[in-house]
C-alpha positions in Angstrom: 80.7 -107.8 43.8 77.7 -108.3 45.9 74.6 -106.4 44.8 73.0 -105.7 48.2 74.5 -102.3 49.2 76.9 -101.4 46.4 74.9 -98.4 45.3 75.1 -96.8 48.7 78.8 -97.5 48.8 79.2 -95.8 45.4 77.4 -92.7 46.8 79.8 -92.7 49.8 82.8 -93.1 47.6 81.8 -90.4 45.2 81.1 -88.0 48.1 84.6 -88.8 49.5 86.1 -88.2 46.0 84.4 -84.8 45.7 85.7 -83.8 49.1 89.2 -85.1 48.7 89.8 -84.3 45.1 90.2 -86.5 42.1 92.7 -89.3 42.0 93.6 -92.2 39.7 91.2 -94.5 41.5 88.2 -92.7 40.0 88.4 -94.3 36.6 86.5 -97.4 37.4 89.0 -99.6 35.6 90.2 -103.0 36.8 91.6 -102.7 40.3 93.2 -104.5 43.1 96.0 -107.0 42.5 95.2 -110.4 43.8 97.5 -111.2 46.7 98.9 -107.7 46.7 101.3 -106.3 44.1 103.1 -108.9 42.0 103.6 -111.2 44.9 101.0 -113.7 43.6 97.5 -114.8 44.4 96.3 -115.0 48.0 96.1 -118.5 49.3 93.2 -119.3 51.7 93.9 -121.2 54.9 92.1 -124.2 53.7 88.9 -125.4 52.0 85.8 -125.7 54.1 82.9 -128.1 53.4 82.1 -129.7 50.1 84.1 -129.3 46.9 82.4 -129.7 43.6 84.3 -131.4 40.8 84.5 -129.3 37.6 84.3 -130.9 34.2 84.1 -127.9 32.1 87.6 -128.4 30.7 87.0 -132.1 29.8 88.2 -133.0 26.3 90.7 -130.1 26.1 94.2 -131.1 25.1 96.3 -128.9 27.4 99.6 -130.4 26.4 99.5 -129.1 22.8 98.4 -125.8 21.3 95.2 -125.8 19.2 95.7 -126.0 15.5 95.7 -122.8 13.5 93.2 -122.5 10.7 93.6 -118.8 10.2 96.1 -116.0 10.6 96.6 -112.3 10.6 96.1 -112.1 6.9 92.5 -113.4 7.3 91.5 -111.0 10.0 93.4 -107.8 9.5 94.5 -105.7 12.5 93.0 -106.4 15.9 90.3 -104.1 17.1 91.4 -101.2 19.3 89.4 -102.6 22.3 90.2 -106.2 22.8 88.2 -106.6 26.0 90.8 -105.2 28.3 90.6 -102.9 31.2 88.7 -100.3 29.3 85.5 -102.2 29.2 85.2 -102.1 33.0 84.7 -98.4 32.9 81.0 -97.6 33.6 79.0 -95.9 30.9 79.0 -92.1 30.8 75.7 -92.0 32.7 77.3 -93.2 35.9 79.1 -90.1 36.8 78.8 -88.3 40.1 76.6 -85.6 38.6 74.1 -88.2 37.3 73.9 -90.2 40.5 72.8 -87.0 42.3 70.1 -86.3 39.6 66.3 -86.7 39.7 64.6 -89.6 41.4 63.8 -92.5 39.2 65.4 -95.6 37.6 68.8 -95.3 36.1 70.4 -98.1 34.0 74.1 -98.9 33.7 75.8 -101.9 32.0 79.2 -103.4 32.3 80.8 -103.9 29.8 79.3 -101.6 27.2 81.5 -103.2 24.5 83.4 -106.4 24.3 85.7 -108.2 21.8 86.0 -112.0 22.0 89.6 -112.8 21.1 89.9 -116.5 20.1 91.9 -119.1 18.3 90.6 -122.0 16.2 89.3 -124.5 16.5 87.1 -123.5 19.4 87.0 -126.4 21.9 84.7 -124.5 24.3 82.5 -121.6 23.2 83.6 -118.5 25.3 81.1 -116.4 27.1 81.0 -113.0 28.7 78.7 -111.9 31.4 77.0 -108.5 31.2 75.9 -106.9 34.5 72.9 -104.6 34.4 72.8 -102.2 37.3 70.1 -99.9 38.7 71.8 -96.7 39.9 68.5 -95.0 40.5 66.2 -94.5 43.4 63.1 -96.5 42.1 62.7 -99.8 40.5 64.2 -100.4 37.1 62.2 -102.7 34.8 64.0 -104.4 32.0 61.3 -104.9 29.4 63.2 -106.4 26.5 66.5 -107.8 25.2 67.0 -108.4 21.5 69.8 -108.5 18.9 69.4 -105.6 16.4 68.8 -106.6 12.8 72.0 -107.4 11.0 73.7 -108.7 14.1 76.1 -111.6 13.5 74.8 -115.1 14.4 78.1 -115.6 16.2 76.6 -114.1 19.3 73.6 -115.4 21.3 72.2 -115.2 24.9 72.6 -118.3 27.0 71.5 -116.9 30.4 68.6 -114.4 30.4 66.4 -113.4 33.4 62.7 -113.8 32.9 61.3 -110.6 31.4 60.0 -108.2 32.4 62.8 -108.2 35.1 62.4 -105.7 38.0 65.7 -104.5 39.5 65.5 -102.8 42.8 67.5 -99.6 43.4 71.2 -100.3 43.9 70.9 -103.9 42.7 71.8 -105.8 39.6 71.1 -108.8 37.3 73.2 -110.8 34.9 73.0 -111.8 31.2 75.5 -114.2 29.6 76.4 -113.9 26.0 78.1 -116.7 24.1 80.4 -116.5 21.1 80.5 -119.1 18.3 82.7 -118.8 15.3 80.1 -118.9 12.5 80.4 -116.0 10.1 82.2 -113.1 11.7 80.8 -109.6 12.1 79.4 -107.5 14.9 76.4 -108.1 17.2 74.5 -105.4 19.0 72.4 -106.4 22.0 69.7 -103.8 22.7 68.4 -103.6 26.3 65.1 -101.8 26.8 63.9 -100.5 30.1 61.8 -97.8 31.9 64.8 -95.5 32.4 63.3 -92.2 31.1 66.7 -90.8 30.2 68.0 -94.0 28.4 65.1 -96.2 27.4 67.4 -98.3 25.3 71.1 -99.2 25.9 73.2 -101.1 23.3 76.0 -103.5 24.2 78.3 -104.2 21.2 80.1 -107.4 20.6 82.7 -108.3 18.0 85.5 -110.9 17.6 89.1 -111.2 16.6 90.9 -114.3 15.5 94.3 -114.4 17.1 97.3 -115.3 14.9 99.4 -116.4 17.9 99.9 -119.9 16.7 101.5 -118.8 13.5 103.7 -115.8 14.4 106.5 -115.3 16.9 104.4 -113.6 19.6 102.8 -114.7 22.9 99.2 -115.9 22.8 97.1 -116.3 25.9 93.8 -118.1 26.3 91.6 -119.1 29.3 89.1 -121.9 28.9 86.3 -121.8 30.0 86.0 -118.1 30.2 83.4 -118.2 32.9 83.0 -120.2 36.1 79.4 -120.3 37.5 79.3 -121.7 41.0 75.5 -121.7 41.3 74.0 -121.6 44.8 76.4 -122.2 47.7 75.4 -122.3 51.4 77.3 -120.0 53.7 80.4 -121.6 55.2 80.7 -124.2 52.4 83.3 -124.1 49.7 82.9 -124.9 46.0 86.0 -125.1 43.8 85.9 -124.9 40.0 88.8 -124.9 37.5 89.7 -123.1 34.3 92.8 -123.6 32.2 95.3 -120.9 31.2 97.2 -121.8 28.0 100.0 -120.2 26.0 98.4 -120.8 22.6 101.5 -119.6 20.7 104.2 -121.9 19.2 107.3 -119.8 19.5 107.3 -117.3 22.3 106.8 -117.6 26.1 103.7 -116.0 27.7 104.3 -113.9 30.8 101.6 -113.3 33.4 102.7 -110.1 35.1 99.8 -109.9 37.6 96.3 -111.1 38.5 93.8 -108.4 39.5 90.1 -108.3 40.6 87.5 -106.5 38.6 86.3 -103.1 39.9 83.1 -101.1 39.4 83.7 -97.7 40.8 85.4 -98.4 44.1 84.0 -101.9 44.7 86.1 -104.9 43.8 85.3 -108.6 43.3 84.5 -110.2 46.6 87.2 -111.9 48.6 84.8 -114.8 48.8 86.3 -115.8 45.5 90.0 -117.0 45.9 92.4 -118.4 43.4 94.1 -121.1 45.4 96.8 -122.6 43.3 98.8 -120.1 41.2 102.5 -119.5 42.0 103.7 -115.9 42.6 103.8 -113.6 39.6 105.4 -113.2 37.2 104.5 -116.6 35.7 106.0 -117.7 32.5 104.3 -120.3 30.3 106.3 -121.9 27.4 104.6 -122.3 24.0 101.8 -124.9 24.3 102.1 -125.0 28.1 98.9 -124.9 30.2 98.3 -124.4 33.9 95.0 -124.9 35.9 93.3 -122.0 37.6 91.5 -123.3 40.7 88.9 -120.8 42.0 87.3 -121.4 45.4 84.1 -119.7 46.5 83.2 -119.6 50.2 80.3 -117.2 50.8 80.1 -115.3 54.1 76.9 -113.5 53.1 73.8 -114.4 51.1 73.1 -112.9 47.7 74.6 -112.5 44.2 78.4 -112.3 43.8 79.8 -111.5 40.4 82.8 -110.1 38.7 86.0 -111.4 37.1 89.7 -112.1 37.6 92.0 -110.3 35.1 95.2 -112.0 34.1 97.6 -109.3 32.8 99.8 -110.8 30.1 102.1 -109.8 27.3 99.8 -111.0 24.6 99.8 -108.0 22.2 96.4 -108.8 20.9 94.7 -109.4 24.3 96.8 -108.0 27.1 94.2 -108.8 29.7 92.6 -112.2 29.8 89.4 -112.3 31.9 87.9 -115.1 33.9 84.3 -114.3 34.8 82.9 -115.7 38.1 79.4 -115.7 39.5 77.7 -117.3 42.4 74.8 -116.9 44.8 75.5 -117.2 48.5 72.7 -118.9 50.5 71.8 -118.7 54.2 72.1 -122.1 56.0 68.8 -123.9 56.7 66.9 -122.0 59.5 66.9 -125.1 61.7 70.7 -124.8 62.0 70.7 -121.1 63.1 70.9 -120.5 66.8 69.7 -116.9 66.4 67.7 -115.4 63.5 66.1 -112.0 63.7 63.7 -111.1 60.9 62.2 -107.7 60.1 59.5 -106.7 57.7 57.5 -103.5 57.1 54.4 -102.3 55.3 55.6 -99.5 52.9 57.2 -99.4 49.5 60.2 -97.3 48.5 61.5 -97.3 52.1 64.7 -98.6 53.7 64.3 -99.9 57.2 67.5 -101.4 58.6 68.4 -104.2 61.0 71.1 -103.8 63.7 72.2 -106.7 65.9 74.6 -105.5 68.6 77.1 -107.9 70.2 77.6 -107.7 74.0 78.9 -104.2 74.7 78.1 -102.9 71.2 76.5 -99.6 70.2 74.6 -98.5 67.1 76.8 -98.1 63.9 79.8 -99.7 65.8 82.1 -101.1 63.1 83.1 -104.0 65.4 80.1 -104.9 67.4 77.1 -103.9 65.2 76.0 -106.2 62.4 74.2 -103.9 59.9 74.3 -103.0 56.1 77.7 -101.3 56.5 79.2 -104.2 58.5 77.2 -107.2 57.2 79.5 -110.0 58.5 81.7 -108.9 61.4 84.1 -111.4 63.0 82.8 -112.0 66.5 83.8 -114.6 69.1 86.6 -116.9 67.9 88.6 -115.0 65.2 88.3 -116.7 61.9 85.4 -119.0 62.9 82.4 -118.1 60.8 80.0 -120.1 62.9 79.8 -117.5 65.7 79.7 -114.6 63.3 76.5 -112.8 62.4 75.5 -112.1 58.8 72.9 -109.9 57.2 71.3 -111.9 54.4 70.2 -108.9 52.3 69.9 -105.2 52.7 66.4 -104.5 51.4 66.4 -100.8 50.3 63.1 -100.5 48.5 60.5 -101.6 50.9 58.7 -104.4 52.7 61.7 -106.6 53.5 62.2 -109.2 54.9 65.7 -108.8 56.2 67.3 -111.5 58.4 70.4 -111.4 60.6 71.6 -114.8 61.5 74.1 -116.5 63.7 74.7 -120.2 63.5 76.4 -120.7 66.9 76.3 -117.5 69.0 79.0 -116.7 71.6 77.6 -116.4 75.1 76.3 -113.0 76.2 73.5 -110.5 75.8 72.6 -109.3 72.3 70.6 -106.2 71.5 68.4 -105.7 68.4 67.7 -102.2 67.0 65.6 -101.0 64.0 66.6 -97.8 62.2 64.5 -96.0 59.6 67.3 -95.3 57.1 65.7 -93.7 54.1 62.4 -92.9 52.4 62.4 -92.5 48.6 58.7 -92.6 48.2 57.8 -90.2 45.4 54.7 -88.9 47.2 56.7 -87.6 50.1 57.7 -88.9 53.5 55.7 -91.8 54.9 55.5 -93.7 58.2 56.3 -97.4 58.2 55.0 -100.1 60.6 57.7 -102.6 61.3 57.4 -106.1 62.7 60.3 -108.0 64.3 60.5 -111.8 64.8 63.1 -113.7 66.9 63.8 -117.3 66.1 66.1 -120.0 67.5 66.7 -123.1 65.4 63.5 -122.1 63.4 61.4 -122.0 66.6 59.6 -118.6 67.1 60.7 -117.1 70.4 58.9 -113.8 70.2 57.2 -111.3 67.9 57.5 -107.5 68.4 55.3 -104.9 66.9 54.1 -103.8 64.5 55.6 -100.5 65.7 55.3 -97.4 63.6 58.4 -95.5 62.6 57.2 -92.0 61.8 60.0 -90.7 59.6 63.6 -91.3 58.6 66.0 -91.4 61.5 63.3 -92.8 63.8 65.0 -95.6 65.9 63.4 -98.5 67.9 65.3 -100.4 70.6 63.4 -103.7 70.2 64.8 -106.3 72.7 67.8 -107.9 74.3 68.3 -111.7 74.3 70.7 -113.7 76.3 72.5 -116.7 74.8 72.3 -119.6 75.5 69.4 -119.1 78.0 67.2 -117.3 75.4 66.0 -114.9 78.2 64.3 -112.0 76.3 63.7 -108.5 77.6 61.4 -106.3 75.6 62.7 -102.7 75.4 60.4 -100.5 73.3 62.5 -97.3 73.4 61.8 -94.9 70.5 64.0 -92.0 69.6 65.5 -90.0 66.8 69.0 -90.9 65.4 69.9 -88.9 62.3 73.1 -90.8 61.6 73.2 -92.7 58.4 76.1 -94.9 59.5 78.5 -95.9 56.7 80.4 -98.7 55.2 83.0 -100.0 57.7 86.5 -100.3 56.3 85.5 -98.2 53.3 88.0 -95.5 52.3 
């Protein structure tokens, strides 16, 4: 899920839920089936740009099951929570009542508990990413992360943001925890922050040694457990590979479906696609392995994170998770035919960019590129080069925000600024906003600073013709109390 505007979407979703009544979709558990139902994984039309070779599975013998150095007698019964769908449910502090509470930072973590199910010997140490969200209205500062005394040395942090880490409202950060089979036991990671209601949050990790190689039952394993795509420029595609193995010796393993992770109503971005799996159900014979090729093609800039869930008939781990994370990057500015940048001079304020295609109107879900419609398909359908994209929705002050188009379609575009929200604790404040228009990294014009007096204040800034770059300054100021919404959101 991308972190730019997910918090606002949660608010919209919760409001819709309260109006329409409760339904099964309110649980926050793992959601949409990849490819729809049990018909298999969606196949993209084709790879675009560079493909990165992945060597994370090198040295793994996928033709034979790993040797078994333990068994059920050594580990007892499996834990009740084996890292399945239950761990995607947000903590109790993420309910509708709490999101409407007092202003301030509010922490949430996903998952709050996780069990590493494994077989021996470990050829690759499994990892699990923990996402830390700020559901509040002001900055959340993570001041510390440490394992509590007595925690097992089996668990350690391998990816940690520099501390203190400031998380803006409705945004998130990642921590990756690694498991190594050393001594067994439980590890508790304590996260400290400036959330006044929950200054510390504990994430509990334990482990379970599967006995699938010694007993007549299915046994599933995905190696590696996480694919990190790094930074990928919009329009390029990077592909990485994991391996799904039936680690049992006697029984087939059946994959009934593959689903995308869900936090509240937001699912793992479609920018991640599994490209090579046959339709489900998929049956793997004992010792059989198949590759899982995941392609990432960003259409927006910013952090993408989540996981694919492989629902299997392994009684000890009915849901195998493959974490994915990536950062989409805007193309180099010298390759962008049009780029509009806004910045403003106040903190705790949300000033929004709107680029209207020829004939478009404000908050139009087809012809307005804005936070609720950050990458509409304009011009040639399916060609991202003529599509605009908002690089980030800055909700907590200052900016900058950029709307970019690599190769605009011919016509006249209009740019509008809308003062969306003011969460400043001292009360409403005016905000002076500056707009800059660039073409292939050459400054075409600067507009403002113009003062937006209060929320809802709207500024028609300019029109620009493409490809002539004829610019007309508008300067219309008026009130528009609409808050828009998320296009295509239920």
